[in-house]
Every structure is written in C-alpha cells, then in structure tokens.
C-alpha positions in Angstrom: 26.0 -136.6 -21.0 23.0 -135.5 -18.9 23.1 -133.9 -15.5 22.9 -130.7 -13.5 25.2 -128.9 -13.4 27.0 -130.1 -16.5 29.0 -127.2 -18.0 32.2 -128.4 -16.3 32.0 -131.9 -17.7 35.0 -133.4 -19.5 33.0 -136.3 -20.7 32.4 -134.9 -24.2 36.2 -134.5 -24.7 36.7 -138.1 -23.5 34.1 -139.7 -25.7 34.9 -137.6 -28.8 38.5 -138.6 -28.5 37.5 -142.2 -28.3 35.3 -141.9 -31.4 38.1 -140.2 -33.4 40.6 -142.8 -32.4 38.2 -145.6 -33.4 37.4 -144.0 -36.7 33.7 -143.5 -35.8 33.4 -140.3 -37.7 29.6 -140.1 -37.6 29.3 -140.5 -33.9 28.6 -137.5 -31.7 28.6 -136.7 -28.0 27.4 -133.6 -26.2 26.5 -132.3 -22.7 22.9 -131.4 -21.9 21.7 -129.7 -18.8 18.9 -131.9 -17.4 17.1 -132.2 -14.1 15.1 -135.3 -13.0 11.7 -133.8 -14.0 12.9 -133.5 -17.6 14.8 -136.8 -17.8 12.2 -138.9 -19.6 11.5 -136.2 -22.1 15.2 -135.7 -22.9 16.0 -139.4 -23.1 13.1 -139.9 -25.5 14.4 -137.1 -27.7 17.9 -138.6 -27.8 16.4 -142.0 -28.6 14.4 -140.5 -31.5 17.7 -139.1 -32.8 19.0 -142.6 -33.2 21.8 -142.3 -30.7 23.3 -145.4 -29.1 22.8 -144.2 -25.6 23.5 -141.6 -22.9 25.7 -141.0 -19.9 24.2 -139.8 -16.6 25.6 -137.9 -13.7 24.2 -136.2 -10.6 21.3 -136.0 -9.9 20.0 -138.6 -12.4 21.6 -141.9 -11.6 18.8 -143.0 -9.3 16.0 -141.0 -10.9 16.4 -143.0 -14.2 15.8 -146.5 -12.7 11.9 -146.5 -13.0 12.2 -145.5 -16.7 14.3 -148.5 -17.7 13.0 -151.6 -19.4 16.0 -153.6 -18.1 18.7 -153.0 -15.5 21.9 -155.0 -15.3 22.4 -156.8 -12.0 25.2 -154.5 -10.9 23.2 -151.3 -11.4 20.2 -152.9 -9.7 22.4 -154.0 -6.7 23.9 -150.5 -6.4 20.6 -148.7 -7.1 22.1 -146.4 -9.6 22.7 -146.3 -13.4 25.1 -143.9 -15.0 24.7 -145.3 -18.5 21.6 -145.8 -20.7 21.5 -147.8 -23.9 18.7 -147.3 -26.3 17.1 -150.4 -27.9 15.8 -151.2 -31.3 12.3 -150.3 -30.1 11.6 -146.7 -28.9 11.5 -146.5 -25.1 13.2 -149.8 -24.5 16.1 -148.5 -22.5 18.6 -150.6 -20.6 20.6 -149.3 -17.6 24.2 -150.0 -16.6 26.6 -148.8 -13.9 30.2 -148.2 -15.0 31.1 -146.2 -11.9 31.8 -149.4 -9.9 34.1 -150.8 -12.6 35.8 -147.4 -13.0 36.5 -147.2 -9.2 37.9 -150.7 -9.2 40.2 -149.8 -12.1 41.3 -146.5 -10.4 42.1 -148.3 -7.1 43.7 -151.4 -8.7 47.2 -150.4 -7.9 47.0 -149.6 -4.2 46.5 -153.0 -2.7 43.6 -154.1 -0.6 43.2 -152.0 2.6 41.6 -153.6 5.7 39.3 -150.7 6.3 37.9 -147.8 4.3 35.8 -144.7 4.9 33.3 -143.4 2.3 32.3 -139.7 2.5 28.8 -139.2 1.3 25.6 -141.4 0.9 24.4 -140.7 -2.7 24.6 -142.8 -5.8 28.3 -142.5 -6.2 28.8 -143.6 -2.6 26.8 -146.7 -3.2 29.0 -147.5 -6.2 32.1 -146.9 -4.0 30.9 -149.4 -1.4 30.2 -152.0 -4.1 33.7 -151.4 -5.6 35.4 -151.7 -2.2 33.5 -154.9 -1.5 34.6 -156.4 -4.8 38.2 -155.5 -4.0 38.0 -157.4 -0.7 37.9 -154.5 1.8 36.8 -156.0 5.2 35.1 -153.1 6.7 33.6 -149.9 5.2 32.3 -147.0 7.2 30.0 -144.5 5.4 29.9 -141.0 6.7 26.9 -139.0 5.7 25.7 -135.4 6.2 22.1 -136.7 6.5 22.5 -140.1 8.1 18.7 -140.5 8.5 18.5 -141.2 4.7 20.7 -144.3 4.7 21.0 -147.2 7.2 24.2 -148.1 9.0 26.0 -144.9 8.6 27.9 -142.6 11.0 27.7 -138.8 11.4 29.7 -136.5 9.2 33.3 -136.3 10.7 35.4 -133.2 11.6 38.6 -135.1 10.6 39.4 -138.2 8.5 42.2 -140.7 8.5 41.7 -144.3 7.4 43.7 -146.8 5.4 41.6 -145.6 2.5 39.1 -142.7 2.3 36.8 -142.3 -0.7 35.2 -138.9 -0.9 32.1 -139.0 -3.2 30.7 -135.6 -2.2 30.5 -132.6 -4.6 33.1 -130.0 -4.7 33.2 -127.8 -1.6 31.5 -130.3 0.8 34.6 -131.8 2.3 36.7 -128.6 2.3 36.5 -128.1 6.0 37.7 -131.6 7.0 41.0 -131.9 8.8 43.3 -134.9 8.2 45.2 -136.9 10.8 48.3 -139.0 10.3 47.8 -140.2 6.8 51.3 -141.3 5.9 51.0 -144.6 4.0 47.2 -144.0 3.6 45.2 -143.2 0.5 42.6 -140.6 -0.4 40.4 -141.2 -3.5 38.6 -138.0 -4.2 36.0 -138.3 -7.1 36.0 -134.5 -7.7 38.2 -133.6 -10.7 37.4 -129.9 -11.1 38.5 -127.7 -9.4 41.6 -129.7 -8.6 43.2 -130.3 -6.2 40.4 -130.0 -3.7 41.3 -128.6 -0.3 41.0 -132.1 1.2 43.3 -133.6 -1.4 45.8 -130.8 -0.9 45.8 -131.3 2.9 46.1 -135.0 2.5 49.0 -134.8 0.2 50.8 -132.1 2.3 50.5 -134.5 5.3 52.3 -137.2 3.4 49.4 -139.3 2.2 48.7 -140.7 -1.3 46.0 -139.0 -3.4 44.1 -140.4 -6.4 42.0 -137.8 -8.2 38.6 -138.0 -9.8 40.1 -137.8 -13.3 41.2 -141.4 -12.9 37.6 -142.5 -12.2 36.2 -140.3 -15.0 38.5 -141.9 -17.6 38.0 -145.4 -16.4 34.2 -145.3 -16.2 34.0 -143.5 -19.6 36.2 -146.3 -21.1 33.6 -148.9 -20.0 30.8 -146.7 -21.4 32.6 -146.5 -24.8 32.8 -150.3 -24.8 29.1 -150.6 -24.0 28.0 -148.1 -26.6 30.3 -148.9 -29.5 31.2 -152.5 -29.0 34.9 -151.6 -29.5 37.7 -151.7 -27.0 38.2 -148.2 -25.7 41.4 -146.3 -26.8 42.3 -145.3 -23.2 45.5 -143.5 -24.0 43.8 -141.3 -26.6 41.0 -140.5 -24.1 43.5 -139.7 -21.3 45.5 -137.4 -23.6 42.3 -135.5 -24.5 41.7 -134.4 -20.9 45.3 -134.2 -19.6 46.8 -132.5 -22.6 43.9 -130.7 -24.3 44.6 -129.3 -27.8 45.3 -125.6 -28.1 42.5 -123.7 -30.0 43.4 -120.4 -31.6 
C-alpha cells in the first residue's frame, strides 16, 4: 500500500489475513509512505522485488496514470487507478480501479435512490460517481470545495440531506456540515478512522442510515486480492482481521 499519509491504513491487515486464509505463506504486504514525486521510483523498487503489484491511496491514484503501460477501461473512464499489477517485463505496469466495484458492493443493499450528492471532487469522488451511475441513480450532484477544478459541480454546502450522500473527503473536512431531515436517507462516508466522523454521528442521531468507510475498504481490497492472487477473496477472514483484531501481548 502506497500513499501519504499511510500510517493509519488497515490495508496490510486485510491483505495479510487474505493471504493467510488462502495459504499463500510466501506473500507479503506492507504500507509505504510515498508522495507523487517518488511514485515511479518506489514502484520500480517493488517491481524489482518480484511482487505481484501494489495498492494506491491518496494522493497517487491519478498521479500513477502516465506511468502505466496499460489501463483497464474502468480506471481510464474514472481517471484514477488504485491498483497496479506488475508484468513479466520490468516497468510494464497495468492499472485497475477497484474503488468503483467496492462502492457498488457497499451500497448494494440500500436500493437505488433517485438522487445522490457526492462531497468532494477528487479521485474517490470520480469513482463514487461511476458507481452511482452503474447502480442506476438518475441524478448526482457533486459538491466541491474548489469547484473551479471540476466541471458541473456546485459549491460546498453548509448542510446536506439527500436520498443518498456519499462523502469522499478526508477526515475533518466535512465535520462542520449540518444535516437536515435525513430519516429514511443514507450517508456513505468513506472515512474509516477515526470513526464515527462528526458527520456520520450527526446523521445517525437525526435518524438516518450510515454506511462507514470500512465497508468500502473491505470490498475494494477483496477485488484487489482477486486481481493480485487469482483466488477468490476470503472476505469473512478479511473482515474479522479489521473488526476483531487479534490481541498482541
């Protein structure tokens, strides 16, 4: 897992649990602090180690695209890749996006809302819009703090209340937002630490339904495990690793 900051990441626990359950005793997974200016160098080093690939988080999902020899259609459409597979030839890297599939999985049980609001305009927001489109949502409004960077967005709100609100912003950014009448409505907050976020707590207290970022983390990691290992991901073992972590003396 590459990103900055990265110390809080639960991805190593998820992937190691998957490898253990699959009997892949020689497989390893670790978190590496990496900024965009070091990305090519770090990926090259991991490729030289003979690893299967790497996971990417902020702020690398867009920065990696020019470095890839091939990009799956979904990642190209979204303009972001959170997964890199290394090829048989050094430097022949392929990019994939499992965030979209993970969001679809996380939202699968809520039904199809007519409208949705996405908070944020980064790579994860782009994945959220693609996921909502695939689910059949009729209208999506993107709310951005810097709307000049993205077309067809609206200014950052002071309050939110939609059939579905997807918050893709980092921890702390949405803390000041008020919530309206959210009974029967859903908030999907991609943050998983610290949890609950103030927005999630306010939404739940007002009678709304909340889906936490841990669901996305598990779902997108499961798709990464499938891509990297070729095996079906042991989702329950992965979930147990981050919801019931082992006690270490």
